[in-house]
N, CA, C and O atoms as a GROMACS GRO file, in nm:
protein
  556
    1MET      N    1   8.943   7.952  11.557
    1MET     CA    2   8.982   8.083  11.606
    1MET      C    3   8.970   8.083  11.759
    1MET      O    4   8.878   8.025  11.816
    2ASN      N    5   9.062   8.149  11.821
    2ASN     CA    6   9.064   8.166  11.965
    2ASN      C    7   8.940   8.243  12.010
    2ASN      O    8   8.908   8.348  11.954
    3LYS      N    9   8.869   8.191  12.112
    3LYS     CA   10   8.746   8.255  12.160
    3LYS      C   11   8.774   8.394  12.217
    3LYS      O   12   8.690   8.483  12.205
    4GLN      N   13   8.890   8.412  12.280
    4GLN     CA   14   8.925   8.544  12.335
    4GLN      C   15   8.941   8.647  12.224
    4GLN      O   16   8.902   8.762  12.240
    5ILE      N   17   8.999   8.605  12.112
    5ILE     CA   18   9.017   8.697  11.998
    5ILE      C   19   8.880   8.733  11.940
    5ILE      O   20   8.856   8.850  11.909
    6ALA      N   21   8.791   8.635  11.927
    6ALA     CA   22   8.656   8.662  11.874
    6ALA      C   23   8.583   8.760  11.965
    6ALA      O   24   8.517   8.852  11.917
    7LYS      N   25   8.594   8.741  12.096
    7LYS     CA   26   8.530   8.831  12.191
    7LYS      C   27   8.590   8.971  12.183
    7LYS      O   28   8.518   9.070  12.186
    8ARG      N   29   8.722   8.978  12.172
    8ARG     CA   30   8.791   9.107  12.164
    8ARG      C   31   8.751   9.182  12.037
    8ARG      O   32   8.732   9.303  12.040
    9LEU      N   33   8.739   9.112  11.926
    9LEU     CA   34   8.703   9.176  11.800
    9LEU      C   35   8.561   9.233  11.802
    9LEU      O   36   8.532   9.328  11.730
   10LYS      N   37   8.474   9.177  11.884
   10LYS     CA   38   8.338   9.232  11.896
   10LYS      C   39   8.341   9.369  11.962
   10LYS      O   40   8.251   9.451  11.940
   11ASP      N   41   8.444   9.396  12.042
   11ASP     CA   42   8.458   9.526  12.108
   11ASP      C   43   8.525   9.631  12.019
   11ASP      O   44   8.517   9.750  12.047
   12VAL      N   45   8.590   9.586  11.913
   12VAL     CA   46   8.660   9.678  11.823
   12VAL      C   47   8.561   9.729  11.719
   12VAL      O   48   8.489   9.650  11.658
   13LYS      N   49   8.556   9.859  11.700
   13LYS     CA   50   8.463   9.921  11.606
   13LYS      C   51   8.538   9.970  11.482
   13LYS      O   52   8.653  10.012  11.492
   14PRO      N   53   8.473   9.964  11.365
   14PRO     CA   54   8.535  10.021  11.246
   14PRO      C   55   8.575  10.167  11.271
   14PRO      O   56   8.495  10.247  11.319
   15GLY      N   57   8.698  10.198  11.238
   15GLY     CA   58   8.752  10.333  11.261
   15GLY      C   59   8.849  10.338  11.376
   15GLY      O   60   8.922  10.436  11.391
   16ASP      N   61   8.853  10.233  11.460
   16ASP     CA   62   8.947  10.228  11.572
   16ASP      C   63   9.088  10.198  11.523
   16ASP      O   64   9.108  10.113  11.435
   17LEU      N   65   9.186  10.267  11.580
   17LEU     CA   66   9.327  10.238  11.552
   17LEU      C   67   9.369  10.123  11.642
   17LEU      O   68   9.353  10.130  11.764
   18VAL      N   69   9.423  10.016  11.581
   18VAL     CA   70   9.458   9.896  11.657
   18VAL      C   71   9.599   9.848  11.627
   18VAL      O   72   9.660   9.884  11.527
   19CYS      N   73   9.647   9.764  11.718
   19CYS     CA   74   9.768   9.686  11.696
   19CYS      C   75   9.725   9.540  11.700
   19CYS      O   76   9.665   9.496  11.798
   20VAL      N   77   9.756   9.466  11.596
   20VAL     CA   78   9.724   9.324  11.590
   20VAL      C   79   9.855   9.246  11.593
   20VAL      O   80   9.942   9.265  11.509
   21GLU      N   81   9.866   9.158  11.692
   21GLU     CA   82   9.982   9.070  11.701
   21GLU      C   83   9.941   8.936  11.641
   21GLU      O   84   9.842   8.877  11.682
   22TRP      N   85  10.020   8.889  11.544
   22TRP     CA   86   9.983   8.769  11.472
   22TRP      C   87  10.106   8.694  11.424
   22TRP      O   88  10.218   8.747  11.428
   23LEU      N   89  10.085   8.572  11.378
   23LEU     CA   90  10.194   8.490  11.328
   23LEU      C   91  10.184   8.478  11.177
   23LEU      O   92  10.085   8.428  11.123
   24ASP      N   93  10.286   8.525  11.109
   24ASP     CA   94  10.292   8.516  10.964
   24ASP      C   95  10.363   8.386  10.930
   24ASP      O   96  10.481   8.368  10.963
   25ALA      N   97  10.293   8.297  10.866
   25ALA     CA   98  10.352   8.168  10.832
   25ALA      C   99  10.383   8.158  10.683
   25ALA      O  100  10.406   8.049  10.631
   26SER      N  101  10.385   8.271  10.614
   26SER     CA  102  10.408   8.268  10.470
   26SER      C  103  10.557   8.270  10.437
   26SER      O  104  10.596   8.260  10.320
   27ARG      N  105  10.637   8.283  10.538
   27ARG     CA  106  10.781   8.292  10.517
   27ARG      C  107  10.848   8.188  10.604
   27ARG      O  108  10.816   8.176  10.722
   28GLY      N  109  10.937   8.113  10.549
   28GLY     CA  110  11.010   8.013  10.626
   28GLY      C  111  11.159   8.036  10.614
   28GLY      O  112  11.205   8.109  10.526
   29ARG      N  113  11.232   7.974  10.704
   29ARG     CA  114  11.377   7.988  10.698
   29ARG      C  115  11.438   7.852  10.730
   29ARG      O  116  11.401   7.789  10.829
   30ILE      N  117  11.528   7.808  10.649
   30ILE     CA  118  11.597   7.682  10.674
   30ILE      C  119  11.741   7.715  10.710
   30ILE      O  120  11.810   7.788  10.639
   31GLU      N  121  11.784   7.660  10.820
   31GLU     CA  122  11.919   7.683  10.871
   31GLU      C  123  11.995   7.551  10.872
   31GLU      O  124  11.935   7.444  10.872
   32THR      N  125  12.123   7.560  10.874
   32THR     CA  126  12.203   7.439  10.894
   32THR      C  127  12.190   7.398  11.040
   32THR      O  128  12.158   7.481  11.126
   33ILE      N  129  12.215   7.272  11.069
   33ILE     CA  130  12.209   7.224  11.208
   33ILE      C  131  12.305   7.304  11.295
   33ILE      O  132  12.272   7.341  11.408
   34ARG      N  133  12.422   7.332  11.245
   34ARG     CA  134  12.520   7.409  11.322
   34ARG      C  135  12.465   7.548  11.354
   34ARG      O  136  12.477   7.596  11.467
   35GLY      N  137  12.404   7.613  11.254
   35GLY     CA  138  12.347   7.745  11.274
   35GLY      C  139  12.233   7.744  11.375
   35GLY      O  140  12.219   7.838  11.454
   36LEU      N  141  12.152   7.638  11.373
   36LEU     CA  142  12.043   7.626  11.469
   36LEU      C  143  12.095   7.613  11.612
   36LEU      O  144  12.040   7.673  11.704
   37HIS      N  145  12.199   7.534  11.629
   37HIS     CA  146  12.257   7.517  11.762
   37HIS      C  147  12.317   7.649  11.813
   37HIS      O  148  12.311   7.678  11.932
   38GLU      N  149  12.373   7.727  11.724
   38GLU     CA  150  12.433   7.855  11.764
   38GLU      C  151  12.330   7.954  11.816
   38GLU      O  152  12.361   8.034  11.905
   39VAL      N  153  12.209   7.950  11.761
   39VAL     CA  154  12.106   8.044  11.807
   39VAL      C  155  12.016   7.983  11.914
   39VAL      O  156  11.920   8.047  11.958
   40GLY      N  157  12.047   7.860  11.956
   40GLY     CA  158  11.972   7.799  12.066
   40GLY      C  159  11.852   7.717  12.025
   40GLY      O  160  11.773   7.679  12.111
   41VAL      N  161  11.836   7.689  11.898
   41VAL     CA  162  11.726   7.605  11.852
   41VAL      C  163  11.787   7.469  11.818
   41VAL      O  164  11.870   7.456  11.728
   42ALA      N  165  11.744   7.368  11.892
   42ALA     CA  166  11.806   7.237  11.878
   42ALA      C  167  11.774   7.170  11.744
   42ALA      O  168  11.862   7.115  11.679
   43ASP      N  169  11.648   7.175  11.704
   43ASP     CA  170  11.613   7.109  11.578
   43ASP      C  171  11.490   7.174  11.517
   43ASP      O  172  11.414   7.243  11.585
   44GLY      N  173  11.472   7.151  11.389
   44GLY     CA  174  11.355   7.204  11.320
   44GLY      C  175  11.379   7.340  11.258
   44GLY      O  176  11.470   7.414  11.296
   45ALA      N  177  11.294   7.372  11.160
   45ALA     CA  178  11.303   7.500  11.091
   45ALA      C  179  11.214   7.601  11.162
   45ALA      O  180  11.115   7.563  11.224
   46LEU      N  181  11.247   7.729  11.152
   46LEU     CA  182  11.165   7.835  11.208
   46LEU      C  183  11.057   7.870  11.106
   46LEU      O  184  11.087   7.913  10.994
   47ILE      N  185  10.931   7.852  11.144
   47ILE     CA  186  10.821   7.875  11.051
   47ILE      C  187  10.745   8.002  11.086
   47ILE      O  188  10.728   8.090  11.001
   48ASP      N  189  10.698   8.013  11.211
   48ASP     CA  190  10.617   8.128  11.251
   48ASP      C  191  10.703   8.253  11.265
   48ASP      O  192  10.809   8.251  11.327
   49SER      N  193  10.655   8.359  11.208
   49SER     CA  194  10.722   8.488  11.220
   49SER      C  195  10.627   8.583  11.293
   49SER      O  196  10.529   8.628  11.235
   50PRO      N  197  10.656   8.614  11.422
   50PRO     CA  198  10.568   8.707  11.495
   50PRO      C  199  10.569   8.846  11.431
   50PRO      O  200  10.674   8.899  11.397
   51VAL      N  201  10.448   8.903  11.415
   51VAL     CA  202  10.433   9.033  11.350
   51VAL      C  203  10.340   9.119  11.435
   51VAL      O  204  10.246   9.070  11.496
   52LYS      N  205  10.369   9.250  11.438
   52LYS     CA  206  10.276   9.348  11.495
   52LYS      C  207  10.237   9.441  11.382
   52LYS      O  208  10.322   9.509  11.324
   53SER      N  209  10.108   9.445  11.351
   53SER     CA  210  10.058   9.534  11.246
   53SER      C  211   9.971   9.641  11.309
   53SER      O  212   9.886   9.612  11.393
   54PHE      N  213   9.994   9.764  11.267
   54PHE     CA  214   9.918   9.878  11.316
   54PHE      C  215   9.833   9.932  11.202
   54PHE      O  216   9.879   9.941  11.088
   55GLY      N  217   9.710   9.969  11.232
   55GLY     CA  218   9.625  10.026  11.130
   55GLY      C  219   9.485  10.054  11.183
   55GLY      O  220   9.452  10.023  11.297
   56VAL      N  221   9.404  10.112  11.096
   56VAL     CA  222   9.265  10.142  11.131
   56VAL      C  223   9.179  10.022  11.090
   56VAL      O  224   9.178   9.982  10.974
   57PHE      N  225   9.109   9.966  11.187
   57PHE     CA  226   9.022   9.851  11.165
   57PHE      C  227   8.901   9.894  11.082
   57PHE      O  228   8.830   9.987  11.119
   58ILE      N  229   8.878   9.824  10.969
   58ILE     CA  230   8.758   9.854  10.889
   58ILE      C  231   8.661   9.737  10.885
   58ILE      O  232   8.551   9.748  10.830
   59GLY      N  233   8.701   9.623  10.944
   59GLY     CA  234   8.606   9.513  10.952
   59GLY      C  235   8.669   9.377  10.936
   59GLY      O  236   8.790   9.363  10.918
   60VAL      N  237   8.581   9.275  10.945
   60VAL     CA  238   8.619   9.136  10.922
   60VAL      C  239   8.549   9.093  10.795
   60VAL      O  240   8.427   9.105  10.784
   61PHE      N  241   8.624   9.043  10.699
   61PHE     CA  242   8.570   9.008  10.568
   61PHE      C  243   8.612   8.867  10.530
   61PHE      O  244   8.708   8.812  10.584
   62GLY      N  245   8.538   8.809  10.437
   62GLY     CA  246   8.572   8.678  10.383
   62GLY      C  247   8.454   8.585  10.389
   62GLY      O  248   8.371   8.593  10.480
   63THR      N  249   8.445   8.496  10.291
   63THR     CA  250   8.337   8.398  10.290
   63THR      C  251   8.389   8.261  10.333
   63THR      O  252   8.332   8.200  10.423
   64ARG      N  253   8.493   8.213  10.272
   64ARG     CA  254   8.549   8.083  10.309
   64ARG      C  255   8.632   8.091  10.435
   64ARG      O  256   8.632   7.999  10.516
   65SER      N  257   8.704   8.200  10.452
   65SER     CA  258   8.789   8.222  10.568
   65SER      C  259   8.781   8.369  10.607
   65SER      O  260   8.791   8.456  10.521
   66LYS      N  261   8.763   8.396  10.735
   66LYS     CA  262   8.749   8.534  10.782
   66LYS      C  263   8.885   8.599  10.802
   66LYS      O  264   8.980   8.536  10.848
   67HIS      N  265   8.893   8.728  10.765
   67HIS     CA  266   9.016   8.805  10.776
   67HIS      C  267   8.988   8.942  10.836
   67HIS      O  268   8.886   9.005  10.804
   68VAL      N  269   9.076   8.988  10.922
   68VAL     CA  270   9.071   9.125  10.973
   68VAL      C  271   9.137   9.214  10.868
   68VAL      O  272   9.243   9.181  10.816
   69VAL      N  273   9.074   9.326  10.836
   69VAL     CA  274   9.130   9.419  10.739
   69VAL      C  275   9.161   9.552  10.809
   69VAL      O  276   9.074   9.613  10.872
   70LEU      N  277   9.286   9.593  10.797
   70LEU     CA  278   9.332   9.719  10.854
   70LEU      C  279   9.373   9.813  10.742
   70LEU      O  280   9.434   9.770  10.644
   71VAL      N  281   9.340   9.940  10.755
   71VAL     CA  282   9.392  10.042  10.663
   71VAL      C  283   9.525  10.087  10.724
   71VAL      O  284   9.529  10.146  10.832
   72ALA      N  285   9.633  10.058  10.652
   72ALA     CA  286   9.766  10.089  10.703
   72ALA      C  287   9.812  10.228  10.660
   72ALA      O  288   9.878  10.299  10.736
   73SER      N  289   9.778  10.267  10.537
   73SER     CA  290   9.819  10.398  10.484
   73SER      C  291   9.714  10.448  10.387
   73SER      O  292   9.647  10.370  10.319
   74VAL      N  293   9.699  10.580  10.382
   74VAL     CA  294   9.608  10.644  10.286
   74VAL      C  295   9.686  10.755  10.217
   74VAL      O  296   9.744  10.842  10.282
   75TRP      N  297   9.686  10.750  10.084
   75TRP     CA  298   9.750  10.857  10.006
   75TRP      C  299   9.640  10.933   9.934
   75TRP      O  300   9.567  10.875   9.854
   76ASN      N  301   9.628  11.061   9.960
   76ASN     CA  302   9.532  11.146   9.890
   76ASN      C  303   9.608  11.228   9.787
   76ASN      O  304   9.663  11.334   9.818
   77HIS      N  305   9.610  11.178   9.665
   77HIS     CA  306   9.684  11.246   9.560
   77HIS      C  307   9.614  11.375   9.517
   77HIS      O  308   9.679  11.478   9.497
   78THR      N  309   9.483  11.368   9.503
   78THR     CA  310   9.403  11.487   9.470
   78THR      C  311   9.272  11.473   9.547
   78THR      O  312   9.253  11.375   9.619
   79LEU      N  313   9.182  11.568   9.533
   79LEU     CA  314   9.056  11.564   9.605
   79LEU      C  315   8.970  11.443   9.568
   79LEU      O  316   8.898  11.392   9.653
   80ASP      N  317   8.978  11.397   9.444
   80ASP     CA  318   8.891  11.287   9.403
   80ASP      C  319   8.968  11.158   9.373
   80ASP      O  320   8.910  11.064   9.318
   81TYR      N  321   9.097  11.151   9.407
   81TYR     CA  322   9.172  11.030   9.380
   81TYR      C  323   9.271  11.004   9.494
   81TYR      O  324   9.340  11.095   9.539
   82GLY      N  325   9.276  10.882   9.538
   82GLY     CA  326   9.370  10.843   9.642
   82GLY      C  327   9.392  10.694   9.637
   82GLY      O  328   9.328  10.624   9.558
   83GLN      N  329   9.481  10.646   9.720
   83GLN     CA  330   9.508  10.504   9.730
   83GLN      C  331   9.506  10.464   9.876
   83GLN      O  332   9.543  10.543   9.964
   84VAL      N  333   9.464  10.342   9.902
   84VAL     CA  334   9.458  10.290  10.037
   84VAL      C  335   9.539  10.161  10.042
   84VAL      O  336   9.520  10.072   9.959
   85ASP      N  337   9.631  10.153  10.138
   85ASP     CA  338   9.712  10.034  10.159
   85ASP      C  339   9.650   9.957  10.275
   85ASP      O  340   9.633  10.012  10.384
   86THR      N  341   9.617   9.830  10.252
   86THR     CA  342   9.554   9.750  10.357
   86THR      C  343   9.645   9.636  10.402
   86THR      O  344   9.731   9.589  10.328
   87THR      N  345   9.624   9.594  10.526
   87THR     CA  346   9.686   9.473  10.580
   87THR      C  347   9.572   9.377  10.606
   87THR      O  348   9.475   9.412  10.673
   88ILE      N  349   9.582   9.256  10.553
   88ILE     CA  350   9.476   9.156  10.564
   88ILE      C  351   9.532   9.037  10.641
   88ILE      O  352   9.628   8.974  10.598
   89ILE      N  353   9.468   9.008  10.757
   89ILE     CA  354   9.521   8.907  10.849
   89ILE      C  355   9.416   8.798  10.874
   89ILE      O  356   9.307   8.829  10.920
   90PRO      N  357   9.448   8.672  10.843
   90PRO     CA  358   9.353   8.563  10.874
   90PRO      C  359   9.327   8.555  11.024
   90PRO      O  360   9.421   8.564  11.104
   91LEU      N  361   9.201   8.537  11.064
   91LEU     CA  362   9.166   8.533  11.206
   91LEU      C  363   9.240   8.423  11.281
   91LEU      O  364   9.274   8.441  11.398
   92GLY      N  365   9.264   8.311  11.217
   92GLY     CA  366   9.325   8.197  11.284
   92GLY      C  367   9.468   8.216  11.331
   92GLY      O  368   9.517   8.137  11.411
   93VAL      N  369   9.536   8.321  11.283
   93VAL     CA  370   9.676   8.343  11.322
   93VAL      C  371   9.692   8.460  11.418
   93VAL      O  372   9.804   8.494  11.457
   94ILE      N  373   9.580   8.523  11.457
   94ILE     CA  374   9.586   8.638  11.547
   94ILE      C  375   9.604   8.592  11.690
   94ILE      O  376   9.534   8.504  11.738
   95GLU      N  377   9.701   8.654  11.759
   95GLU     CA  378   9.726   8.622  11.899
   95GLU      C  379   9.671   8.728  11.994
   95GLU      O  380   9.633   8.696  12.107
   96LYS      N  381   9.668   8.855  11.950
   96LYS     CA  382   9.628   8.963  12.038
   96LYS      C  383   9.581   9.083  11.956
   96LYS      O  384   9.636   9.112  11.849
   97VAL      N  385   9.478   9.152  12.008
   97VAL     CA  386   9.429   9.275  11.945
   97VAL      C  387   9.424   9.383  12.054
   97VAL      O  388   9.362   9.364  12.158
   98ILE      N  389   9.490   9.495  12.027
   98ILE     CA  390   9.495   9.605  12.122
   98ILE      C  391   9.438   9.730  12.055
   98ILE      O  392   9.484   9.769  11.948
   99VAL      N  393   9.338   9.792  12.117
   99VAL     CA  394   9.285   9.917  12.065
   99VAL      C  395   9.372  10.030  12.118
   99VAL      O  396   9.387  10.048  12.239
  100ILE      N  397   9.430  10.107  12.027
  100ILE     CA  398   9.518  10.218  12.063
  100ILE      C  399   9.437  10.347  12.078
  100ILE      O  400   9.458  10.424  12.172
  101ALA      N  401   9.345  10.370  11.984
  101ALA     CA  402   9.261  10.491  11.987
  101ALA      C  403   9.127  10.458  11.923
  101ALA      O  404   9.122  10.397  11.816
  102VAL      N  405   9.019  10.500  11.988
  102VAL     CA  406   8.886  10.479  11.930
  102VAL      C  407   8.855  10.593  11.832
  102VAL      O  408   8.897  10.707  11.852
  103LYS      N  409   8.781  10.560  11.729
  103LYS     CA  410   8.737  10.657  11.627
  103LYS      C  411   8.853  10.738  11.569
  103LYS      O  412   8.843  10.860  11.553
  104ALA      N  413   8.962  10.668  11.537
  104ALA     CA  414   9.077  10.736  11.475
  104ALA      C  415   9.045  10.779  11.332
  104ALA      O  416   9.105  10.873  11.281
  105MET      N  417   8.951  10.710  11.268
  105MET     CA  418   8.907  10.746  11.133
  105MET      C  419   8.757  10.770  11.140
  105MET      O  420   8.684  10.694  11.202
  106ASP      N  421   8.710  10.877  11.075
  106ASP     CA  422   8.568  10.909  11.077
  106ASP      C  423   8.488  10.806  10.997
  106ASP      O  424   8.540  10.742  10.907
  107LEU      N  425   8.361  10.792  11.032
  107LEU     CA  426   8.274  10.690  10.974
  107LEU      C  427   8.263  10.703  10.822
  107LEU      O  428   8.258  10.602  10.752
  108GLN      N  429   8.259  10.824  10.772
  108GLN     CA  430   8.249  10.848  10.628
  108GLN      C  431   8.371  10.787  10.556
  108GLN      O  432   8.356  10.721  10.453
  109SER      N  433   8.488  10.809  10.609
  109SER     CA  434   8.610  10.753  10.549
  109SER      C  435   8.616  10.602  10.562
  109SER      O  436   8.663  10.533  10.472
  110VAL      N  437   8.567  10.549  10.676
  110VAL     CA  438   8.562  10.404  10.696
  110VAL      C  439   8.474  10.340  10.590
  110VAL      O  440   8.512  10.240  10.529
  111LYS      N  441   8.355  10.397  10.567
  111LYS     CA  442   8.263  10.343  10.467
  111LYS      C  443   8.324  10.347  10.327
  111LYS      O  444   8.306  10.254  10.248
  112LEU      N  445   8.394  10.453  10.298
  112LEU     CA  446   8.459  10.466  10.168
  112LEU      C  447   8.567  10.358  10.152
  112LEU      O  448   8.577  10.297  10.046
  113CYS      N  449   8.647  10.336  10.256
  113CYS     CA  450   8.751  10.233  10.251
  113CYS      C  451   8.691  10.093  10.241
  113CYS      O  452   8.742  10.009  10.168
  114GLN      N  453   8.582  10.068  10.315
  114GLN     CA  454   8.515   9.938  10.307
  114GLN      C  455   8.463   9.912  10.165
  114GLN      O  456   8.482   9.804  10.110
  115ALA      N  457   8.400  10.012  10.108
  115ALA     CA  458   8.345   9.998   9.973
  115ALA      C  459   8.456   9.974   9.872
  115ALA      O  460   8.444   9.889   9.784
  116ALA      N  461   8.564  10.049   9.883
  116ALA     CA  462   8.676  10.033   9.791
  116ALA      C  463   8.738   9.894   9.806
  116ALA      O  464   8.775   9.831   9.707
  117PHE      N  465   8.750   9.848   9.930
  117PHE     CA  466   8.808   9.716   9.954
  117PHE      C  467   8.719   9.606   9.895
  117PHE      O  468   8.769   9.514   9.829
  118LEU      N  469   8.589   9.615   9.917
  118LEU     CA  470   8.498   9.511   9.870
  118LEU      C  471   8.484   9.508   9.718
  118LEU      O  472   8.469   9.402   9.658
  119MET      N  473   8.488   9.625   9.657
  119MET     CA  474   8.463   9.634   9.513
  119MET      C  475   8.590   9.647   9.429
  119MET      O  476   8.585   9.635   9.307
  120GLY      N  477   8.701   9.671   9.494
  120GLY     CA  478   8.826   9.680   9.420
  120GLY      C  479   8.864   9.820   9.378
  120GLY      O  480   8.982   9.851   9.365
  121ARG      N  481   8.767   9.905   9.355
  121ARG     CA  482   8.796  10.042   9.314
  121ARG      C  483   8.679  10.132   9.352
  121ARG      O  484   8.563  10.092   9.339
  122CYS      N  485   8.709  10.250   9.397
  122CYS     CA  486   8.605  10.342   9.441
  122CYS      C  487   8.646  10.484   9.404
  122CYS      O  488   8.760  10.524   9.430
  123PHE      N  489   8.556  10.559   9.344
  123PHE     CA  490   8.584  10.698   9.309
  123PHE      C  491   8.503  10.788   9.402
  123PHE      O  492   8.386  10.760   9.427
  124HIS      N  493   8.564  10.894   9.453
  124HIS     CA  494   8.499  10.982   9.551
  124HIS      C  495   8.497  11.123   9.494
  124HIS      O  496   8.599  11.175   9.449
  125PHE      N  497   8.379  11.185   9.496
  125PHE     CA  498   8.369  11.320   9.442
  125PHE      C  499   8.248  11.391   9.502
  125PHE      O  500   8.136  11.340   9.493
  126LEU      N  501   8.269  11.506   9.563
  126LEU     CA  502   8.163  11.591   9.616
  126LEU      C  503   8.056  11.517   9.697
  126LEU      O  504   7.938  11.519   9.662
  127LYS      N  505   8.098  11.453   9.804
  127LYS     CA  506   8.009  11.381   9.896
  127LYS      C  507   7.932  11.267   9.830
  127LYS      O  508   7.832  11.221   9.885
  128ARG      N  509   7.978  11.221   9.715
  128ARG     CA  510   7.923  11.102   9.651
  128ARG      C  511   8.040  11.013   9.617
  128ARG      O  512   8.150  11.062   9.590
  129PHE      N  513   8.017  10.884   9.619
  129PHE     CA  514   8.123  10.797   9.568
  129PHE      C  515   8.064  10.695   9.472
  129PHE      O  516   7.948  10.657   9.484
  130ARG      N  517   8.145  10.652   9.379
  130ARG     CA  518   8.101  10.564   9.273
  130ARG      C  519   8.188  10.438   9.277
  130ARG      O  520   8.310  10.445   9.280
  131ILE      N  521   8.120  10.324   9.275
  131ILE     CA  522   8.189  10.196   9.272
  131ILE      C  523   8.142  10.121   9.150
  131ILE      O  524   8.026  10.082   9.141
  132ARG      N  525   8.232  10.102   9.056
  132ARG     CA  526   8.200  10.031   8.932
  132ARG      C  527   8.070  10.080   8.870
  132ARG      O  528   7.984  10.000   8.833
  133GLY      N  529   8.057  10.210   8.859
  133GLY     CA  530   7.943  10.269   8.791
  133GLY      C  531   7.821  10.295   8.879
  133GLY      O  532   7.731  10.368   8.838
  134ARG      N  533   7.815  10.236   9.000
  134ARG     CA  534   7.701  10.259   9.090
  134ARG      C  535   7.732  10.378   9.178
  134ARG      O  536   7.840  10.384   9.237
  135LYS      N  537   7.640  10.473   9.191
  135LYS     CA  538   7.661  10.592   9.271
  135LYS      C  539   7.600  10.576   9.410
  135LYS      O  540   7.492  10.518   9.425
  136PHE      N  541   7.669  10.628   9.511
  136PHE     CA  542   7.622  10.624   9.649
  136PHE      C  543   7.635  10.763   9.707
  136PHE      O  544   7.735  10.831   9.683
  137GLN      N  545   7.537  10.805   9.784
  137GLN     CA  546   7.543  10.935   9.853
  137GLN      C  547   7.596  10.911   9.992
  137GLN      O  548   7.549  10.821  10.062
  138GLU      N  549   7.694  10.989  10.034
  138GLU     CA  550   7.747  10.976  10.168
  138GLU      C  551   7.653  11.037  10.269
  138GLU      O  552   7.589  11.139  10.241
  139ALA      N  553   7.645  10.977  10.386
  139ALA     CA  554   7.558  11.029  10.493
  139ALA      C  555   7.623  11.144  10.564
  139ALA      O  556   7.565  11.200  10.657
   0.00000   0.00000   0.00000
């Protein structure tokens, strides 16, 4: 991992709204030689796809490989049920991290999203949340 990215991530706090610039290598494109010459690429396939992801930073997670986790969308269907859409980015492909707004998400919501992400499912009701049968009181 780039030392500048590691240093920058230490300054980012859970709840901050960020833009992460990274290279997505999960998608490839094979072109004909003629097509490559037309777009100005002399040889080789295009592998890296530059991406900008925006979301609320909730932390760095992973045991074998570290990943930045962003909350991209939150749907609150009812008071006690919602869904969270996350973007998960391996640290090794991150090129830049920009903080757009500090404390864009309150700490209580960040903790709830972290717990739901780590445990897979989280139920929230009257200042308490339950993860796989274990109850937690919110601060």
